[in-house]
C-alpha positions as CSV (number, residue, x, y, z in Angstrom):
1,M,0.0,0.0,0.0
2,I,2.8,2.4,0.8
3,P,4.5,2.1,-2.6
4,F,1.2,2.8,-4.3
5,L,0.6,5.9,-2.1
6,L,4.1,7.2,-2.7
7,I,3.8,6.7,-6.5
8,K,0.4,8.5,-6.5
9,A,1.7,11.5,-4.4
10,F,4.9,11.8,-6.5
11,S,3.2,11.5,-9.8
12,N,0.5,14.0,-8.8
13,A,3.1,16.5,-7.8
14,L,4.9,16.1,-11.2
15,I,1.7,16.3,-13.2
16,S,0.6,19.4,-11.4
17,K,3.9,21.1,-12.3
18,A,3.9,19.6,-15.9
19,M,7.3,18.1,-15.1
20,P,8.6,14.8,-16.5
21,G,10.1,12.4,-14.1
22,S,11.1,8.9,-13.2
23,I,9.9,6.4,-10.6
24,I,12.3,3.6,-9.7
25,N,10.9,0.7,-7.6
26,I,13.0,-2.0,-6.0
27,S,11.8,-5.6,-6.7
28,S,13.7,-8.9,-7.0
29,L,14.2,-11.8,-9.3
30,S,12.1,-13.7,-6.8
31,S,9.0,-12.0,-8.3
32,T,9.3,-14.5,-11.2
33,M,10.8,-17.6,-9.5
34,A,9.1,-19.9,-7.0
35,R,11.3,-20.9,-4.0
36,S,10.3,-22.8,-0.8
37,K,9.3,-20.8,2.3
38,M,9.3,-17.5,0.3
39,T,5.6,-17.2,-0.7
40,A,4.9,-13.9,1.0
41,Y,8.1,-12.3,-0.2
42,Q,7.6,-13.5,-3.8
43,C,4.0,-12.3,-3.9
44,S,4.9,-8.9,-2.6
45,K,7.7,-8.5,-5.2
46,A,5.4,-9.7,-8.0
47,A,2.8,-7.1,-6.9
48,M,5.6,-4.4,-7.0
49,D,6.4,-5.4,-10.5
50,M,2.8,-5.1,-11.6
51,L,2.4,-1.8,-9.8
52,S,5.4,-0.4,-11.5
53,N,4.3,-1.7,-14.9
54,S,0.8,-0.2,-14.5
55,A,2.2,3.1,-13.3
56,A,4.5,3.2,-16.4
57,Y,1.4,2.6,-18.7
58,E,-0.8,5.2,-17.0
59,L,1.9,7.9,-16.5
60,A,3.6,7.7,-19.9
61,Q,1.3,10.4,-21.3
62,H,2.7,12.8,-18.7
63,Q,6.4,11.9,-19.5
64,I,6.8,10.0,-16.2
65,R,8.6,6.7,-16.5
66,S,8.3,3.9,-14.0
67,N,11.1,1.3,-13.8
68,I,12.0,-1.7,-11.7
69,L,15.4,-2.7,-10.3
70,A,15.3,-6.4,-9.7
71,P,18.6,-7.8,-8.2
72,G,19.1,-11.5,-7.7
73,L,19.9,-13.4,-4.6
74,T,23.0,-12.4,-2.6
75,E,24.6,-15.4,-1.0
76,T,24.6,-15.2,2.8
77,S,24.5,-17.7,5.6
78,A,20.9,-16.6,6.3
79,N,19.6,-17.8,2.9
80,Q,21.5,-21.1,2.4
81,A,18.3,-23.1,1.9
82,Q,17.3,-20.9,-1.1
83,R,20.3,-21.6,-3.3
């Protein structure tokens, strides 16, 4: 909910000033890959991807871009089971 509200507030401010802009959301490669014990995380990242894609579609007419950064897994001792 918070990313949606932030995108809405930021885009409304840009639109009211007739300014172009760029929205960058952080997602993960997990949004497209199923892994065990990661359901909530994967669903939230998939939702972020769709939110960003929808924002790009709706805001393009105002010269506002919406993009996603989706890094992969960083190997740590905390996520050994996910490799």
